[in-house]
C-alpha positions, 0 to 999 in steps of 0.5 A: 211382708210385701204388703207391709213394704208396699205400705211404706213406699206408698207413704214415702210417695205421699210425703215425697221421701226418696229414701228411708233407712230402718235400723231397729231389730223390731221394725226390720223384723216387721218388714222382713220376717228376719229377726236377729240381734246384730250386737254392735254391727250395722243392720238395716233396710234401705227402702226407696220411693221408686226402687226395690229395697236393699238389706244391709247386714253382716255377711255371716247372717245373709244365709239366714235372711235368704231363708226367711224369703227375702228376695231383694238385694243384700249388702253383706259385709265382713268385719274388715269392711265398712258397711257405710262405704258399701251402702254409699256405692249402692246408693250411687248405683241407684242414681237417685234424683235430687233427694229432698227428704229422707226418713229414719227412726229418730228415736232409735238411730244413734247419733253417730249412725245418723251422721253417717247416713245423712252425710249421703244426703246433706241437703235433705229434710229428715223425717221420722218414720216411727209414726208410720210404723207405729200406725202399721204395727198397732193393729195386728193381723190374724197371723200375729194374733195367733202367735201372741195367743200362743205366747200368752198361753206360755205365760199362763203356764209360767205362772202355774209353774211358779205357783207349784214351786211355792214352799216355805223357805224357798227363795225368789230366785229359786222359783224364778229358775224353776219357771224359766227352766220349765219354759225352756223345756217347752221350747221358749228360748227367750223371756220378753223381760227379766222375770219377776218373782217377789215375796212379802214386803218386796211386792210393794215395789212395782219393779222389784228385783228378785233375790234371796228373800225366802217365802214364809206364811202370810206373804203375798207372792207376785209373778210378772213374766212373759215369753218371746215366741216367733218374734212376739211377746206376752206379759202377765202378772198374778199375785197370790197369798201363801198360807194365810191372808189378812183382811187388808191384803184381801181388800187391796186384792179385791180393789185391784181386781175390781179396777182391772175389770172396770178397765177391761169393760172399756176395751172396745172399738171406738173408746178413748184409750185414756178412759181405760186408765181413768176407769181403773184409777178412779176405783183405786182412788175412791178406795183410798189407795190412789197414792199407791198406784204410780204407773199407767194402766198398761202398754201396747204389746207385740214385737216389743213387750212395750210398744205403741200405744201408751195406755195412760189417762193422757192418751186421746187415741181411739181403740180399734179392732186388732189392737193388743195391749196390757191392762195391769192396775196395781197397789203398792205400799212400801215396806208392806207389800202390794198386788198387781193383776195384768192381762194381755188384751185383744180388741175384738169387733165388739169388745175384748178378749183376754189372751192370758187366761190364768184365773184371777180370783184370789188364791191362797196357796197351802 
């Protein structure tokens, strides 16, 4: 964690930023290895250009922070104290020189909290720190990759549990419950997003909501799920057929599979990010389904299940070794049904590795 804090302070010195305040759960975790949801309470890290950082959090969680190895000062406050007053006292003790610039997470710090923090530095220029943290987080180190690989393995397991649960008359929610129950038995406390299990015509909604729809022969079944493991996420989608499959369903499935493979083959260092989307989109469009592929090909993944970069055709960024993202083309025909195939992808020195390993050939579940 010290190396990451050092990179931030080096950036602050380059930009002549005296103080930064990071408030998001994800960036706080990235810089401290402490992961918690403080709910409505204030939590964050003050980082200084020329002084040691200070952690602000509820006193009731200070012990957990220390157990992660945090060696610097802590502003721990009780519910009857004002953390902003305590923070002001700490800043006054630092005896900072004229503060010309401060950095905050402009995209996540609430308006009220930004007012509180910036009132300490009314003349300072305000700079966004998101871009710097995105640049740091986008390339995963070996420790992060190891965790994501394990999380991907748990996602594979979740899909298998879901497939094993399929039987005529079972509901989407019953299958979903079996998946999450078995994952919790494996030690998974949290899913990385709301688990999706959709049957039949409901697979034609990219972000459909599971309910009491029951399974019948001829349905396509879409699973979209992921887990949080040691602070990092996974995300997988698989679509299978139940009992029988029509020629149209086969055509849609094979088109999506071909599109995903084309996008994967573009996954190598030096390639333009937007070309991953174009490769898949061209195949789906040429097959006559272009109007039924409404979303980007994927998204970055790590501490957040959706994080930088966006894998869309508009992105002119360049792939580099250590990036992790999803590739998830889909075709969705409203009222009829659809198919999505999604994998977690790691960019390697000369290509890619799919971290999710569950088979992608069309499966007909008897």
